[in-house]
N, C-alpha and C positions, 0 to 999 in steps of 0.2 A: 106514358103520356099518349102515345099513338098505337097503343096495343101491341107493342113489340115490333113495330115496323118503322122503317127508315122515314124521318119527317119529310124528306124531299121526294123520295120515291115510295110512295105508300104500299105498293105491291110487294116490296121486298122486305123480308123478316130480318131483323137484327141477330147476328150469330156471335156468341162469346167464344173467343179462342185464346190459347196459350201457346207461345212459341218463343224461342231464342232469337235475338237479334242484336245488332250493333247500335250504339247510341252515340251521338255527338253531345258533349256536355255543354249544351246551350245555356242552362240555367245560371251558370257563372257570369253570364253577360246580361242577365235580366235587369239588374240595378243600373248598369251603363246605359241601356237603352231607355230606361225611365228618365234618367238624367238628360239624355239626349233630346228626348221629345219634349221635356220641359224647357230645355234651352232653345230648341228650334221648333215651336208648335206648329209652324206652316209645313213641316215635313210630310204630314199626313192630313189631308183634308178631304171632305168636310170635318169639322171639330168632332162631330159625333162619333167618327171612326177613330180618331186619335184617341179619344176617351175610352173607346172600346179596347184598343190595343193596350192602353195603360191599365185597364182592368185585368186583362189577360196576364200581363207581366206581374202584377201585384197578387195574382192568384197563386197561393203555394202549391196548387195541384197541377200547374202547367207542366213542371218537369222538364226533362231533356228531350231531344229530337231523336226519334228512331229513324236511322238512315238506311235501314235494309229490310229486305224480305227474304225468307228461305226460298232457295232455288227450287226446292221440292214442291213448293206451293205456287211459285211465279217463275216459270222457267223462261220468259220471254224478255225479262229485264236485262240491264247492263250490269255484268259481273263486277262485284267489288274488286279492286285490284290487289287487295291483301287477303281475300279469301273467296275463292271460287264457288263455295257453297252458298253464297248469298248474292243477291242482286240489289242494286241501288233502289232505295224508296224513290218514287217518282218525283216528289217535290225537292228532294236532295239533289237530284240530277237535273230536272227541268229548270231550276232557278239559275243554274250556272250558265245556261245558254244564253242568258242576257249578255254575259261577258264573252263567251266564245264566239257569238255571232258577230261582235265588233273586233275580233282579232286577238283577244287575250288568250294566252300570254305572249305570243310571238310577234305580233305586228306592234311596233312602237306607238302607232298611231291610236291605239285602243283607249289610251288614257284621255286623249283629247275628245274622242267620241263619247266616252262614259261621263265626261264632265257635264254634259248636257242631258243626261238621261232622266226621263220622268216616266213613271209607270201610271197607266190608266187601267184600273181593273174593277171587277164586280165584287160586291161586298162578301161573297161566299168564300173567297180566297184571301181574305184580309189577313188571316193569321199567318199564312206562308209569306206574304209579302211585307206585311207590317211588322212581324215578330221575328220569324226565322230568317228571312233574307237579309235585313239589316245586321243581325247577329252574325250570320255566316260572312258577310262582307267584312265586319269589323274584325272578326276572328282571324281573317285571311290578310288583314292589313290593307284592305282596299277601301277607298272613300264610299261613303253612301251615295245612293241615287239623289237627285236633287229634290224630287217631290214624288208623293204617292198620291193619286187622286182616286176616290172610290165612288162608284155609282151604284144605284140600286137595281132592282129587277123590273123587267116587264113582265106583267102577269096576264093571264087570260083566264077569266072566270075565277079569279082569286088564286090561281096556281102559277108559280114561276114558269115561264116559257123556256123550254130546254129540250135538247135533242133527246136526253134519256127519258124524259116525260112524254116525248112523241106528241107534243102540242104546238108544233111550230106554226108560224104565220108565213104565208107565201108573199113575202115582201116584194119580189119581183113582179108577181101577178098584180099586186096592189099598185105598184109603180106603173104598170101598163094601162091601168084603169083610171087612176087619179093623177098621175104625173110624178116625177121624181121630187121635184121642188115641193110640191103640195105634201107629199109623204114626209119629206124631211122636216118641213115646217111643223106638221103634226107632232112628230117624235120630239122635237125640241121644245115645242110649247107645252106639251102634255106632261113631261117629266120634269120635276124639280130635282136638280142634281144632288144625288146622294140618297134620294127616296125612291120608293117603288112607284110604278105608274100601271094603270090597268089599260090594256089595249082592247079595242073592238072596232070592227068596221063602222058600226053605228056611231061610235065616238069620233071616228075620223070624219065621217060625213057631217056631223054636228059642228065640228071645229071648222072644217071647210066652209060651211054655210054661215056660221056666226062671225068668224074672224076675217075670212078672206072675201067671201061674197058679199056679206052685209056691211062689216066695219070698213075694211080696206076698200071694197068696190064702191061703197058710198062715198068714202073720202075722195077717191080718185075721180069719180063722176062729178061731185060738186067742184072739186078743184078745177077740172077741165071747163066745167060750165062757167066758172068765174073768169077764167082765162079767155074764154071766147067772148 
């Protein structure tokens, strides 16, 4: 579809590799998670992303979670405690920090802190937070997070803004020119939660003129005039 290149990083070619790794048998919990999402539909919102997770879970090709990478290929990772020849797959390790950061398992207060946990994520990591993480929690006998809220991308020229794509916007520079509250208003007004939104300085200026200067400015001016 993309000429053998990564759909997010068009300069990188996709490589086929074969290697031995360890797996977590996550597929045994797929039906449980489907039932959980049907019982508690507000667990993942907006609804479109809950439906996307359900589609993943019902896909027979989803399979089990690979939790390792060979040390010979990735020597900087965290070694598996049961096999020094492998390091932990980043998502198998990173998700656990939600718990360790609040004191799990030694601090008794971790359960109280976790009881209020809600995740806010970008849609590109939905599979890890919406499929793998709740399965890992359930398999470990730990209650699920209260909610998962999923937002879309900010795009620039139709391409997702990201560090790896090196198309970042200087938000602090824009703040110095237009003001923090103005920039924050634009970002809240321009994006519908869950969907992508296109950024440009031209759109920022147009929104300032239309919403703040014209609409709000006229309202304030006329209100003050009537009060006087």
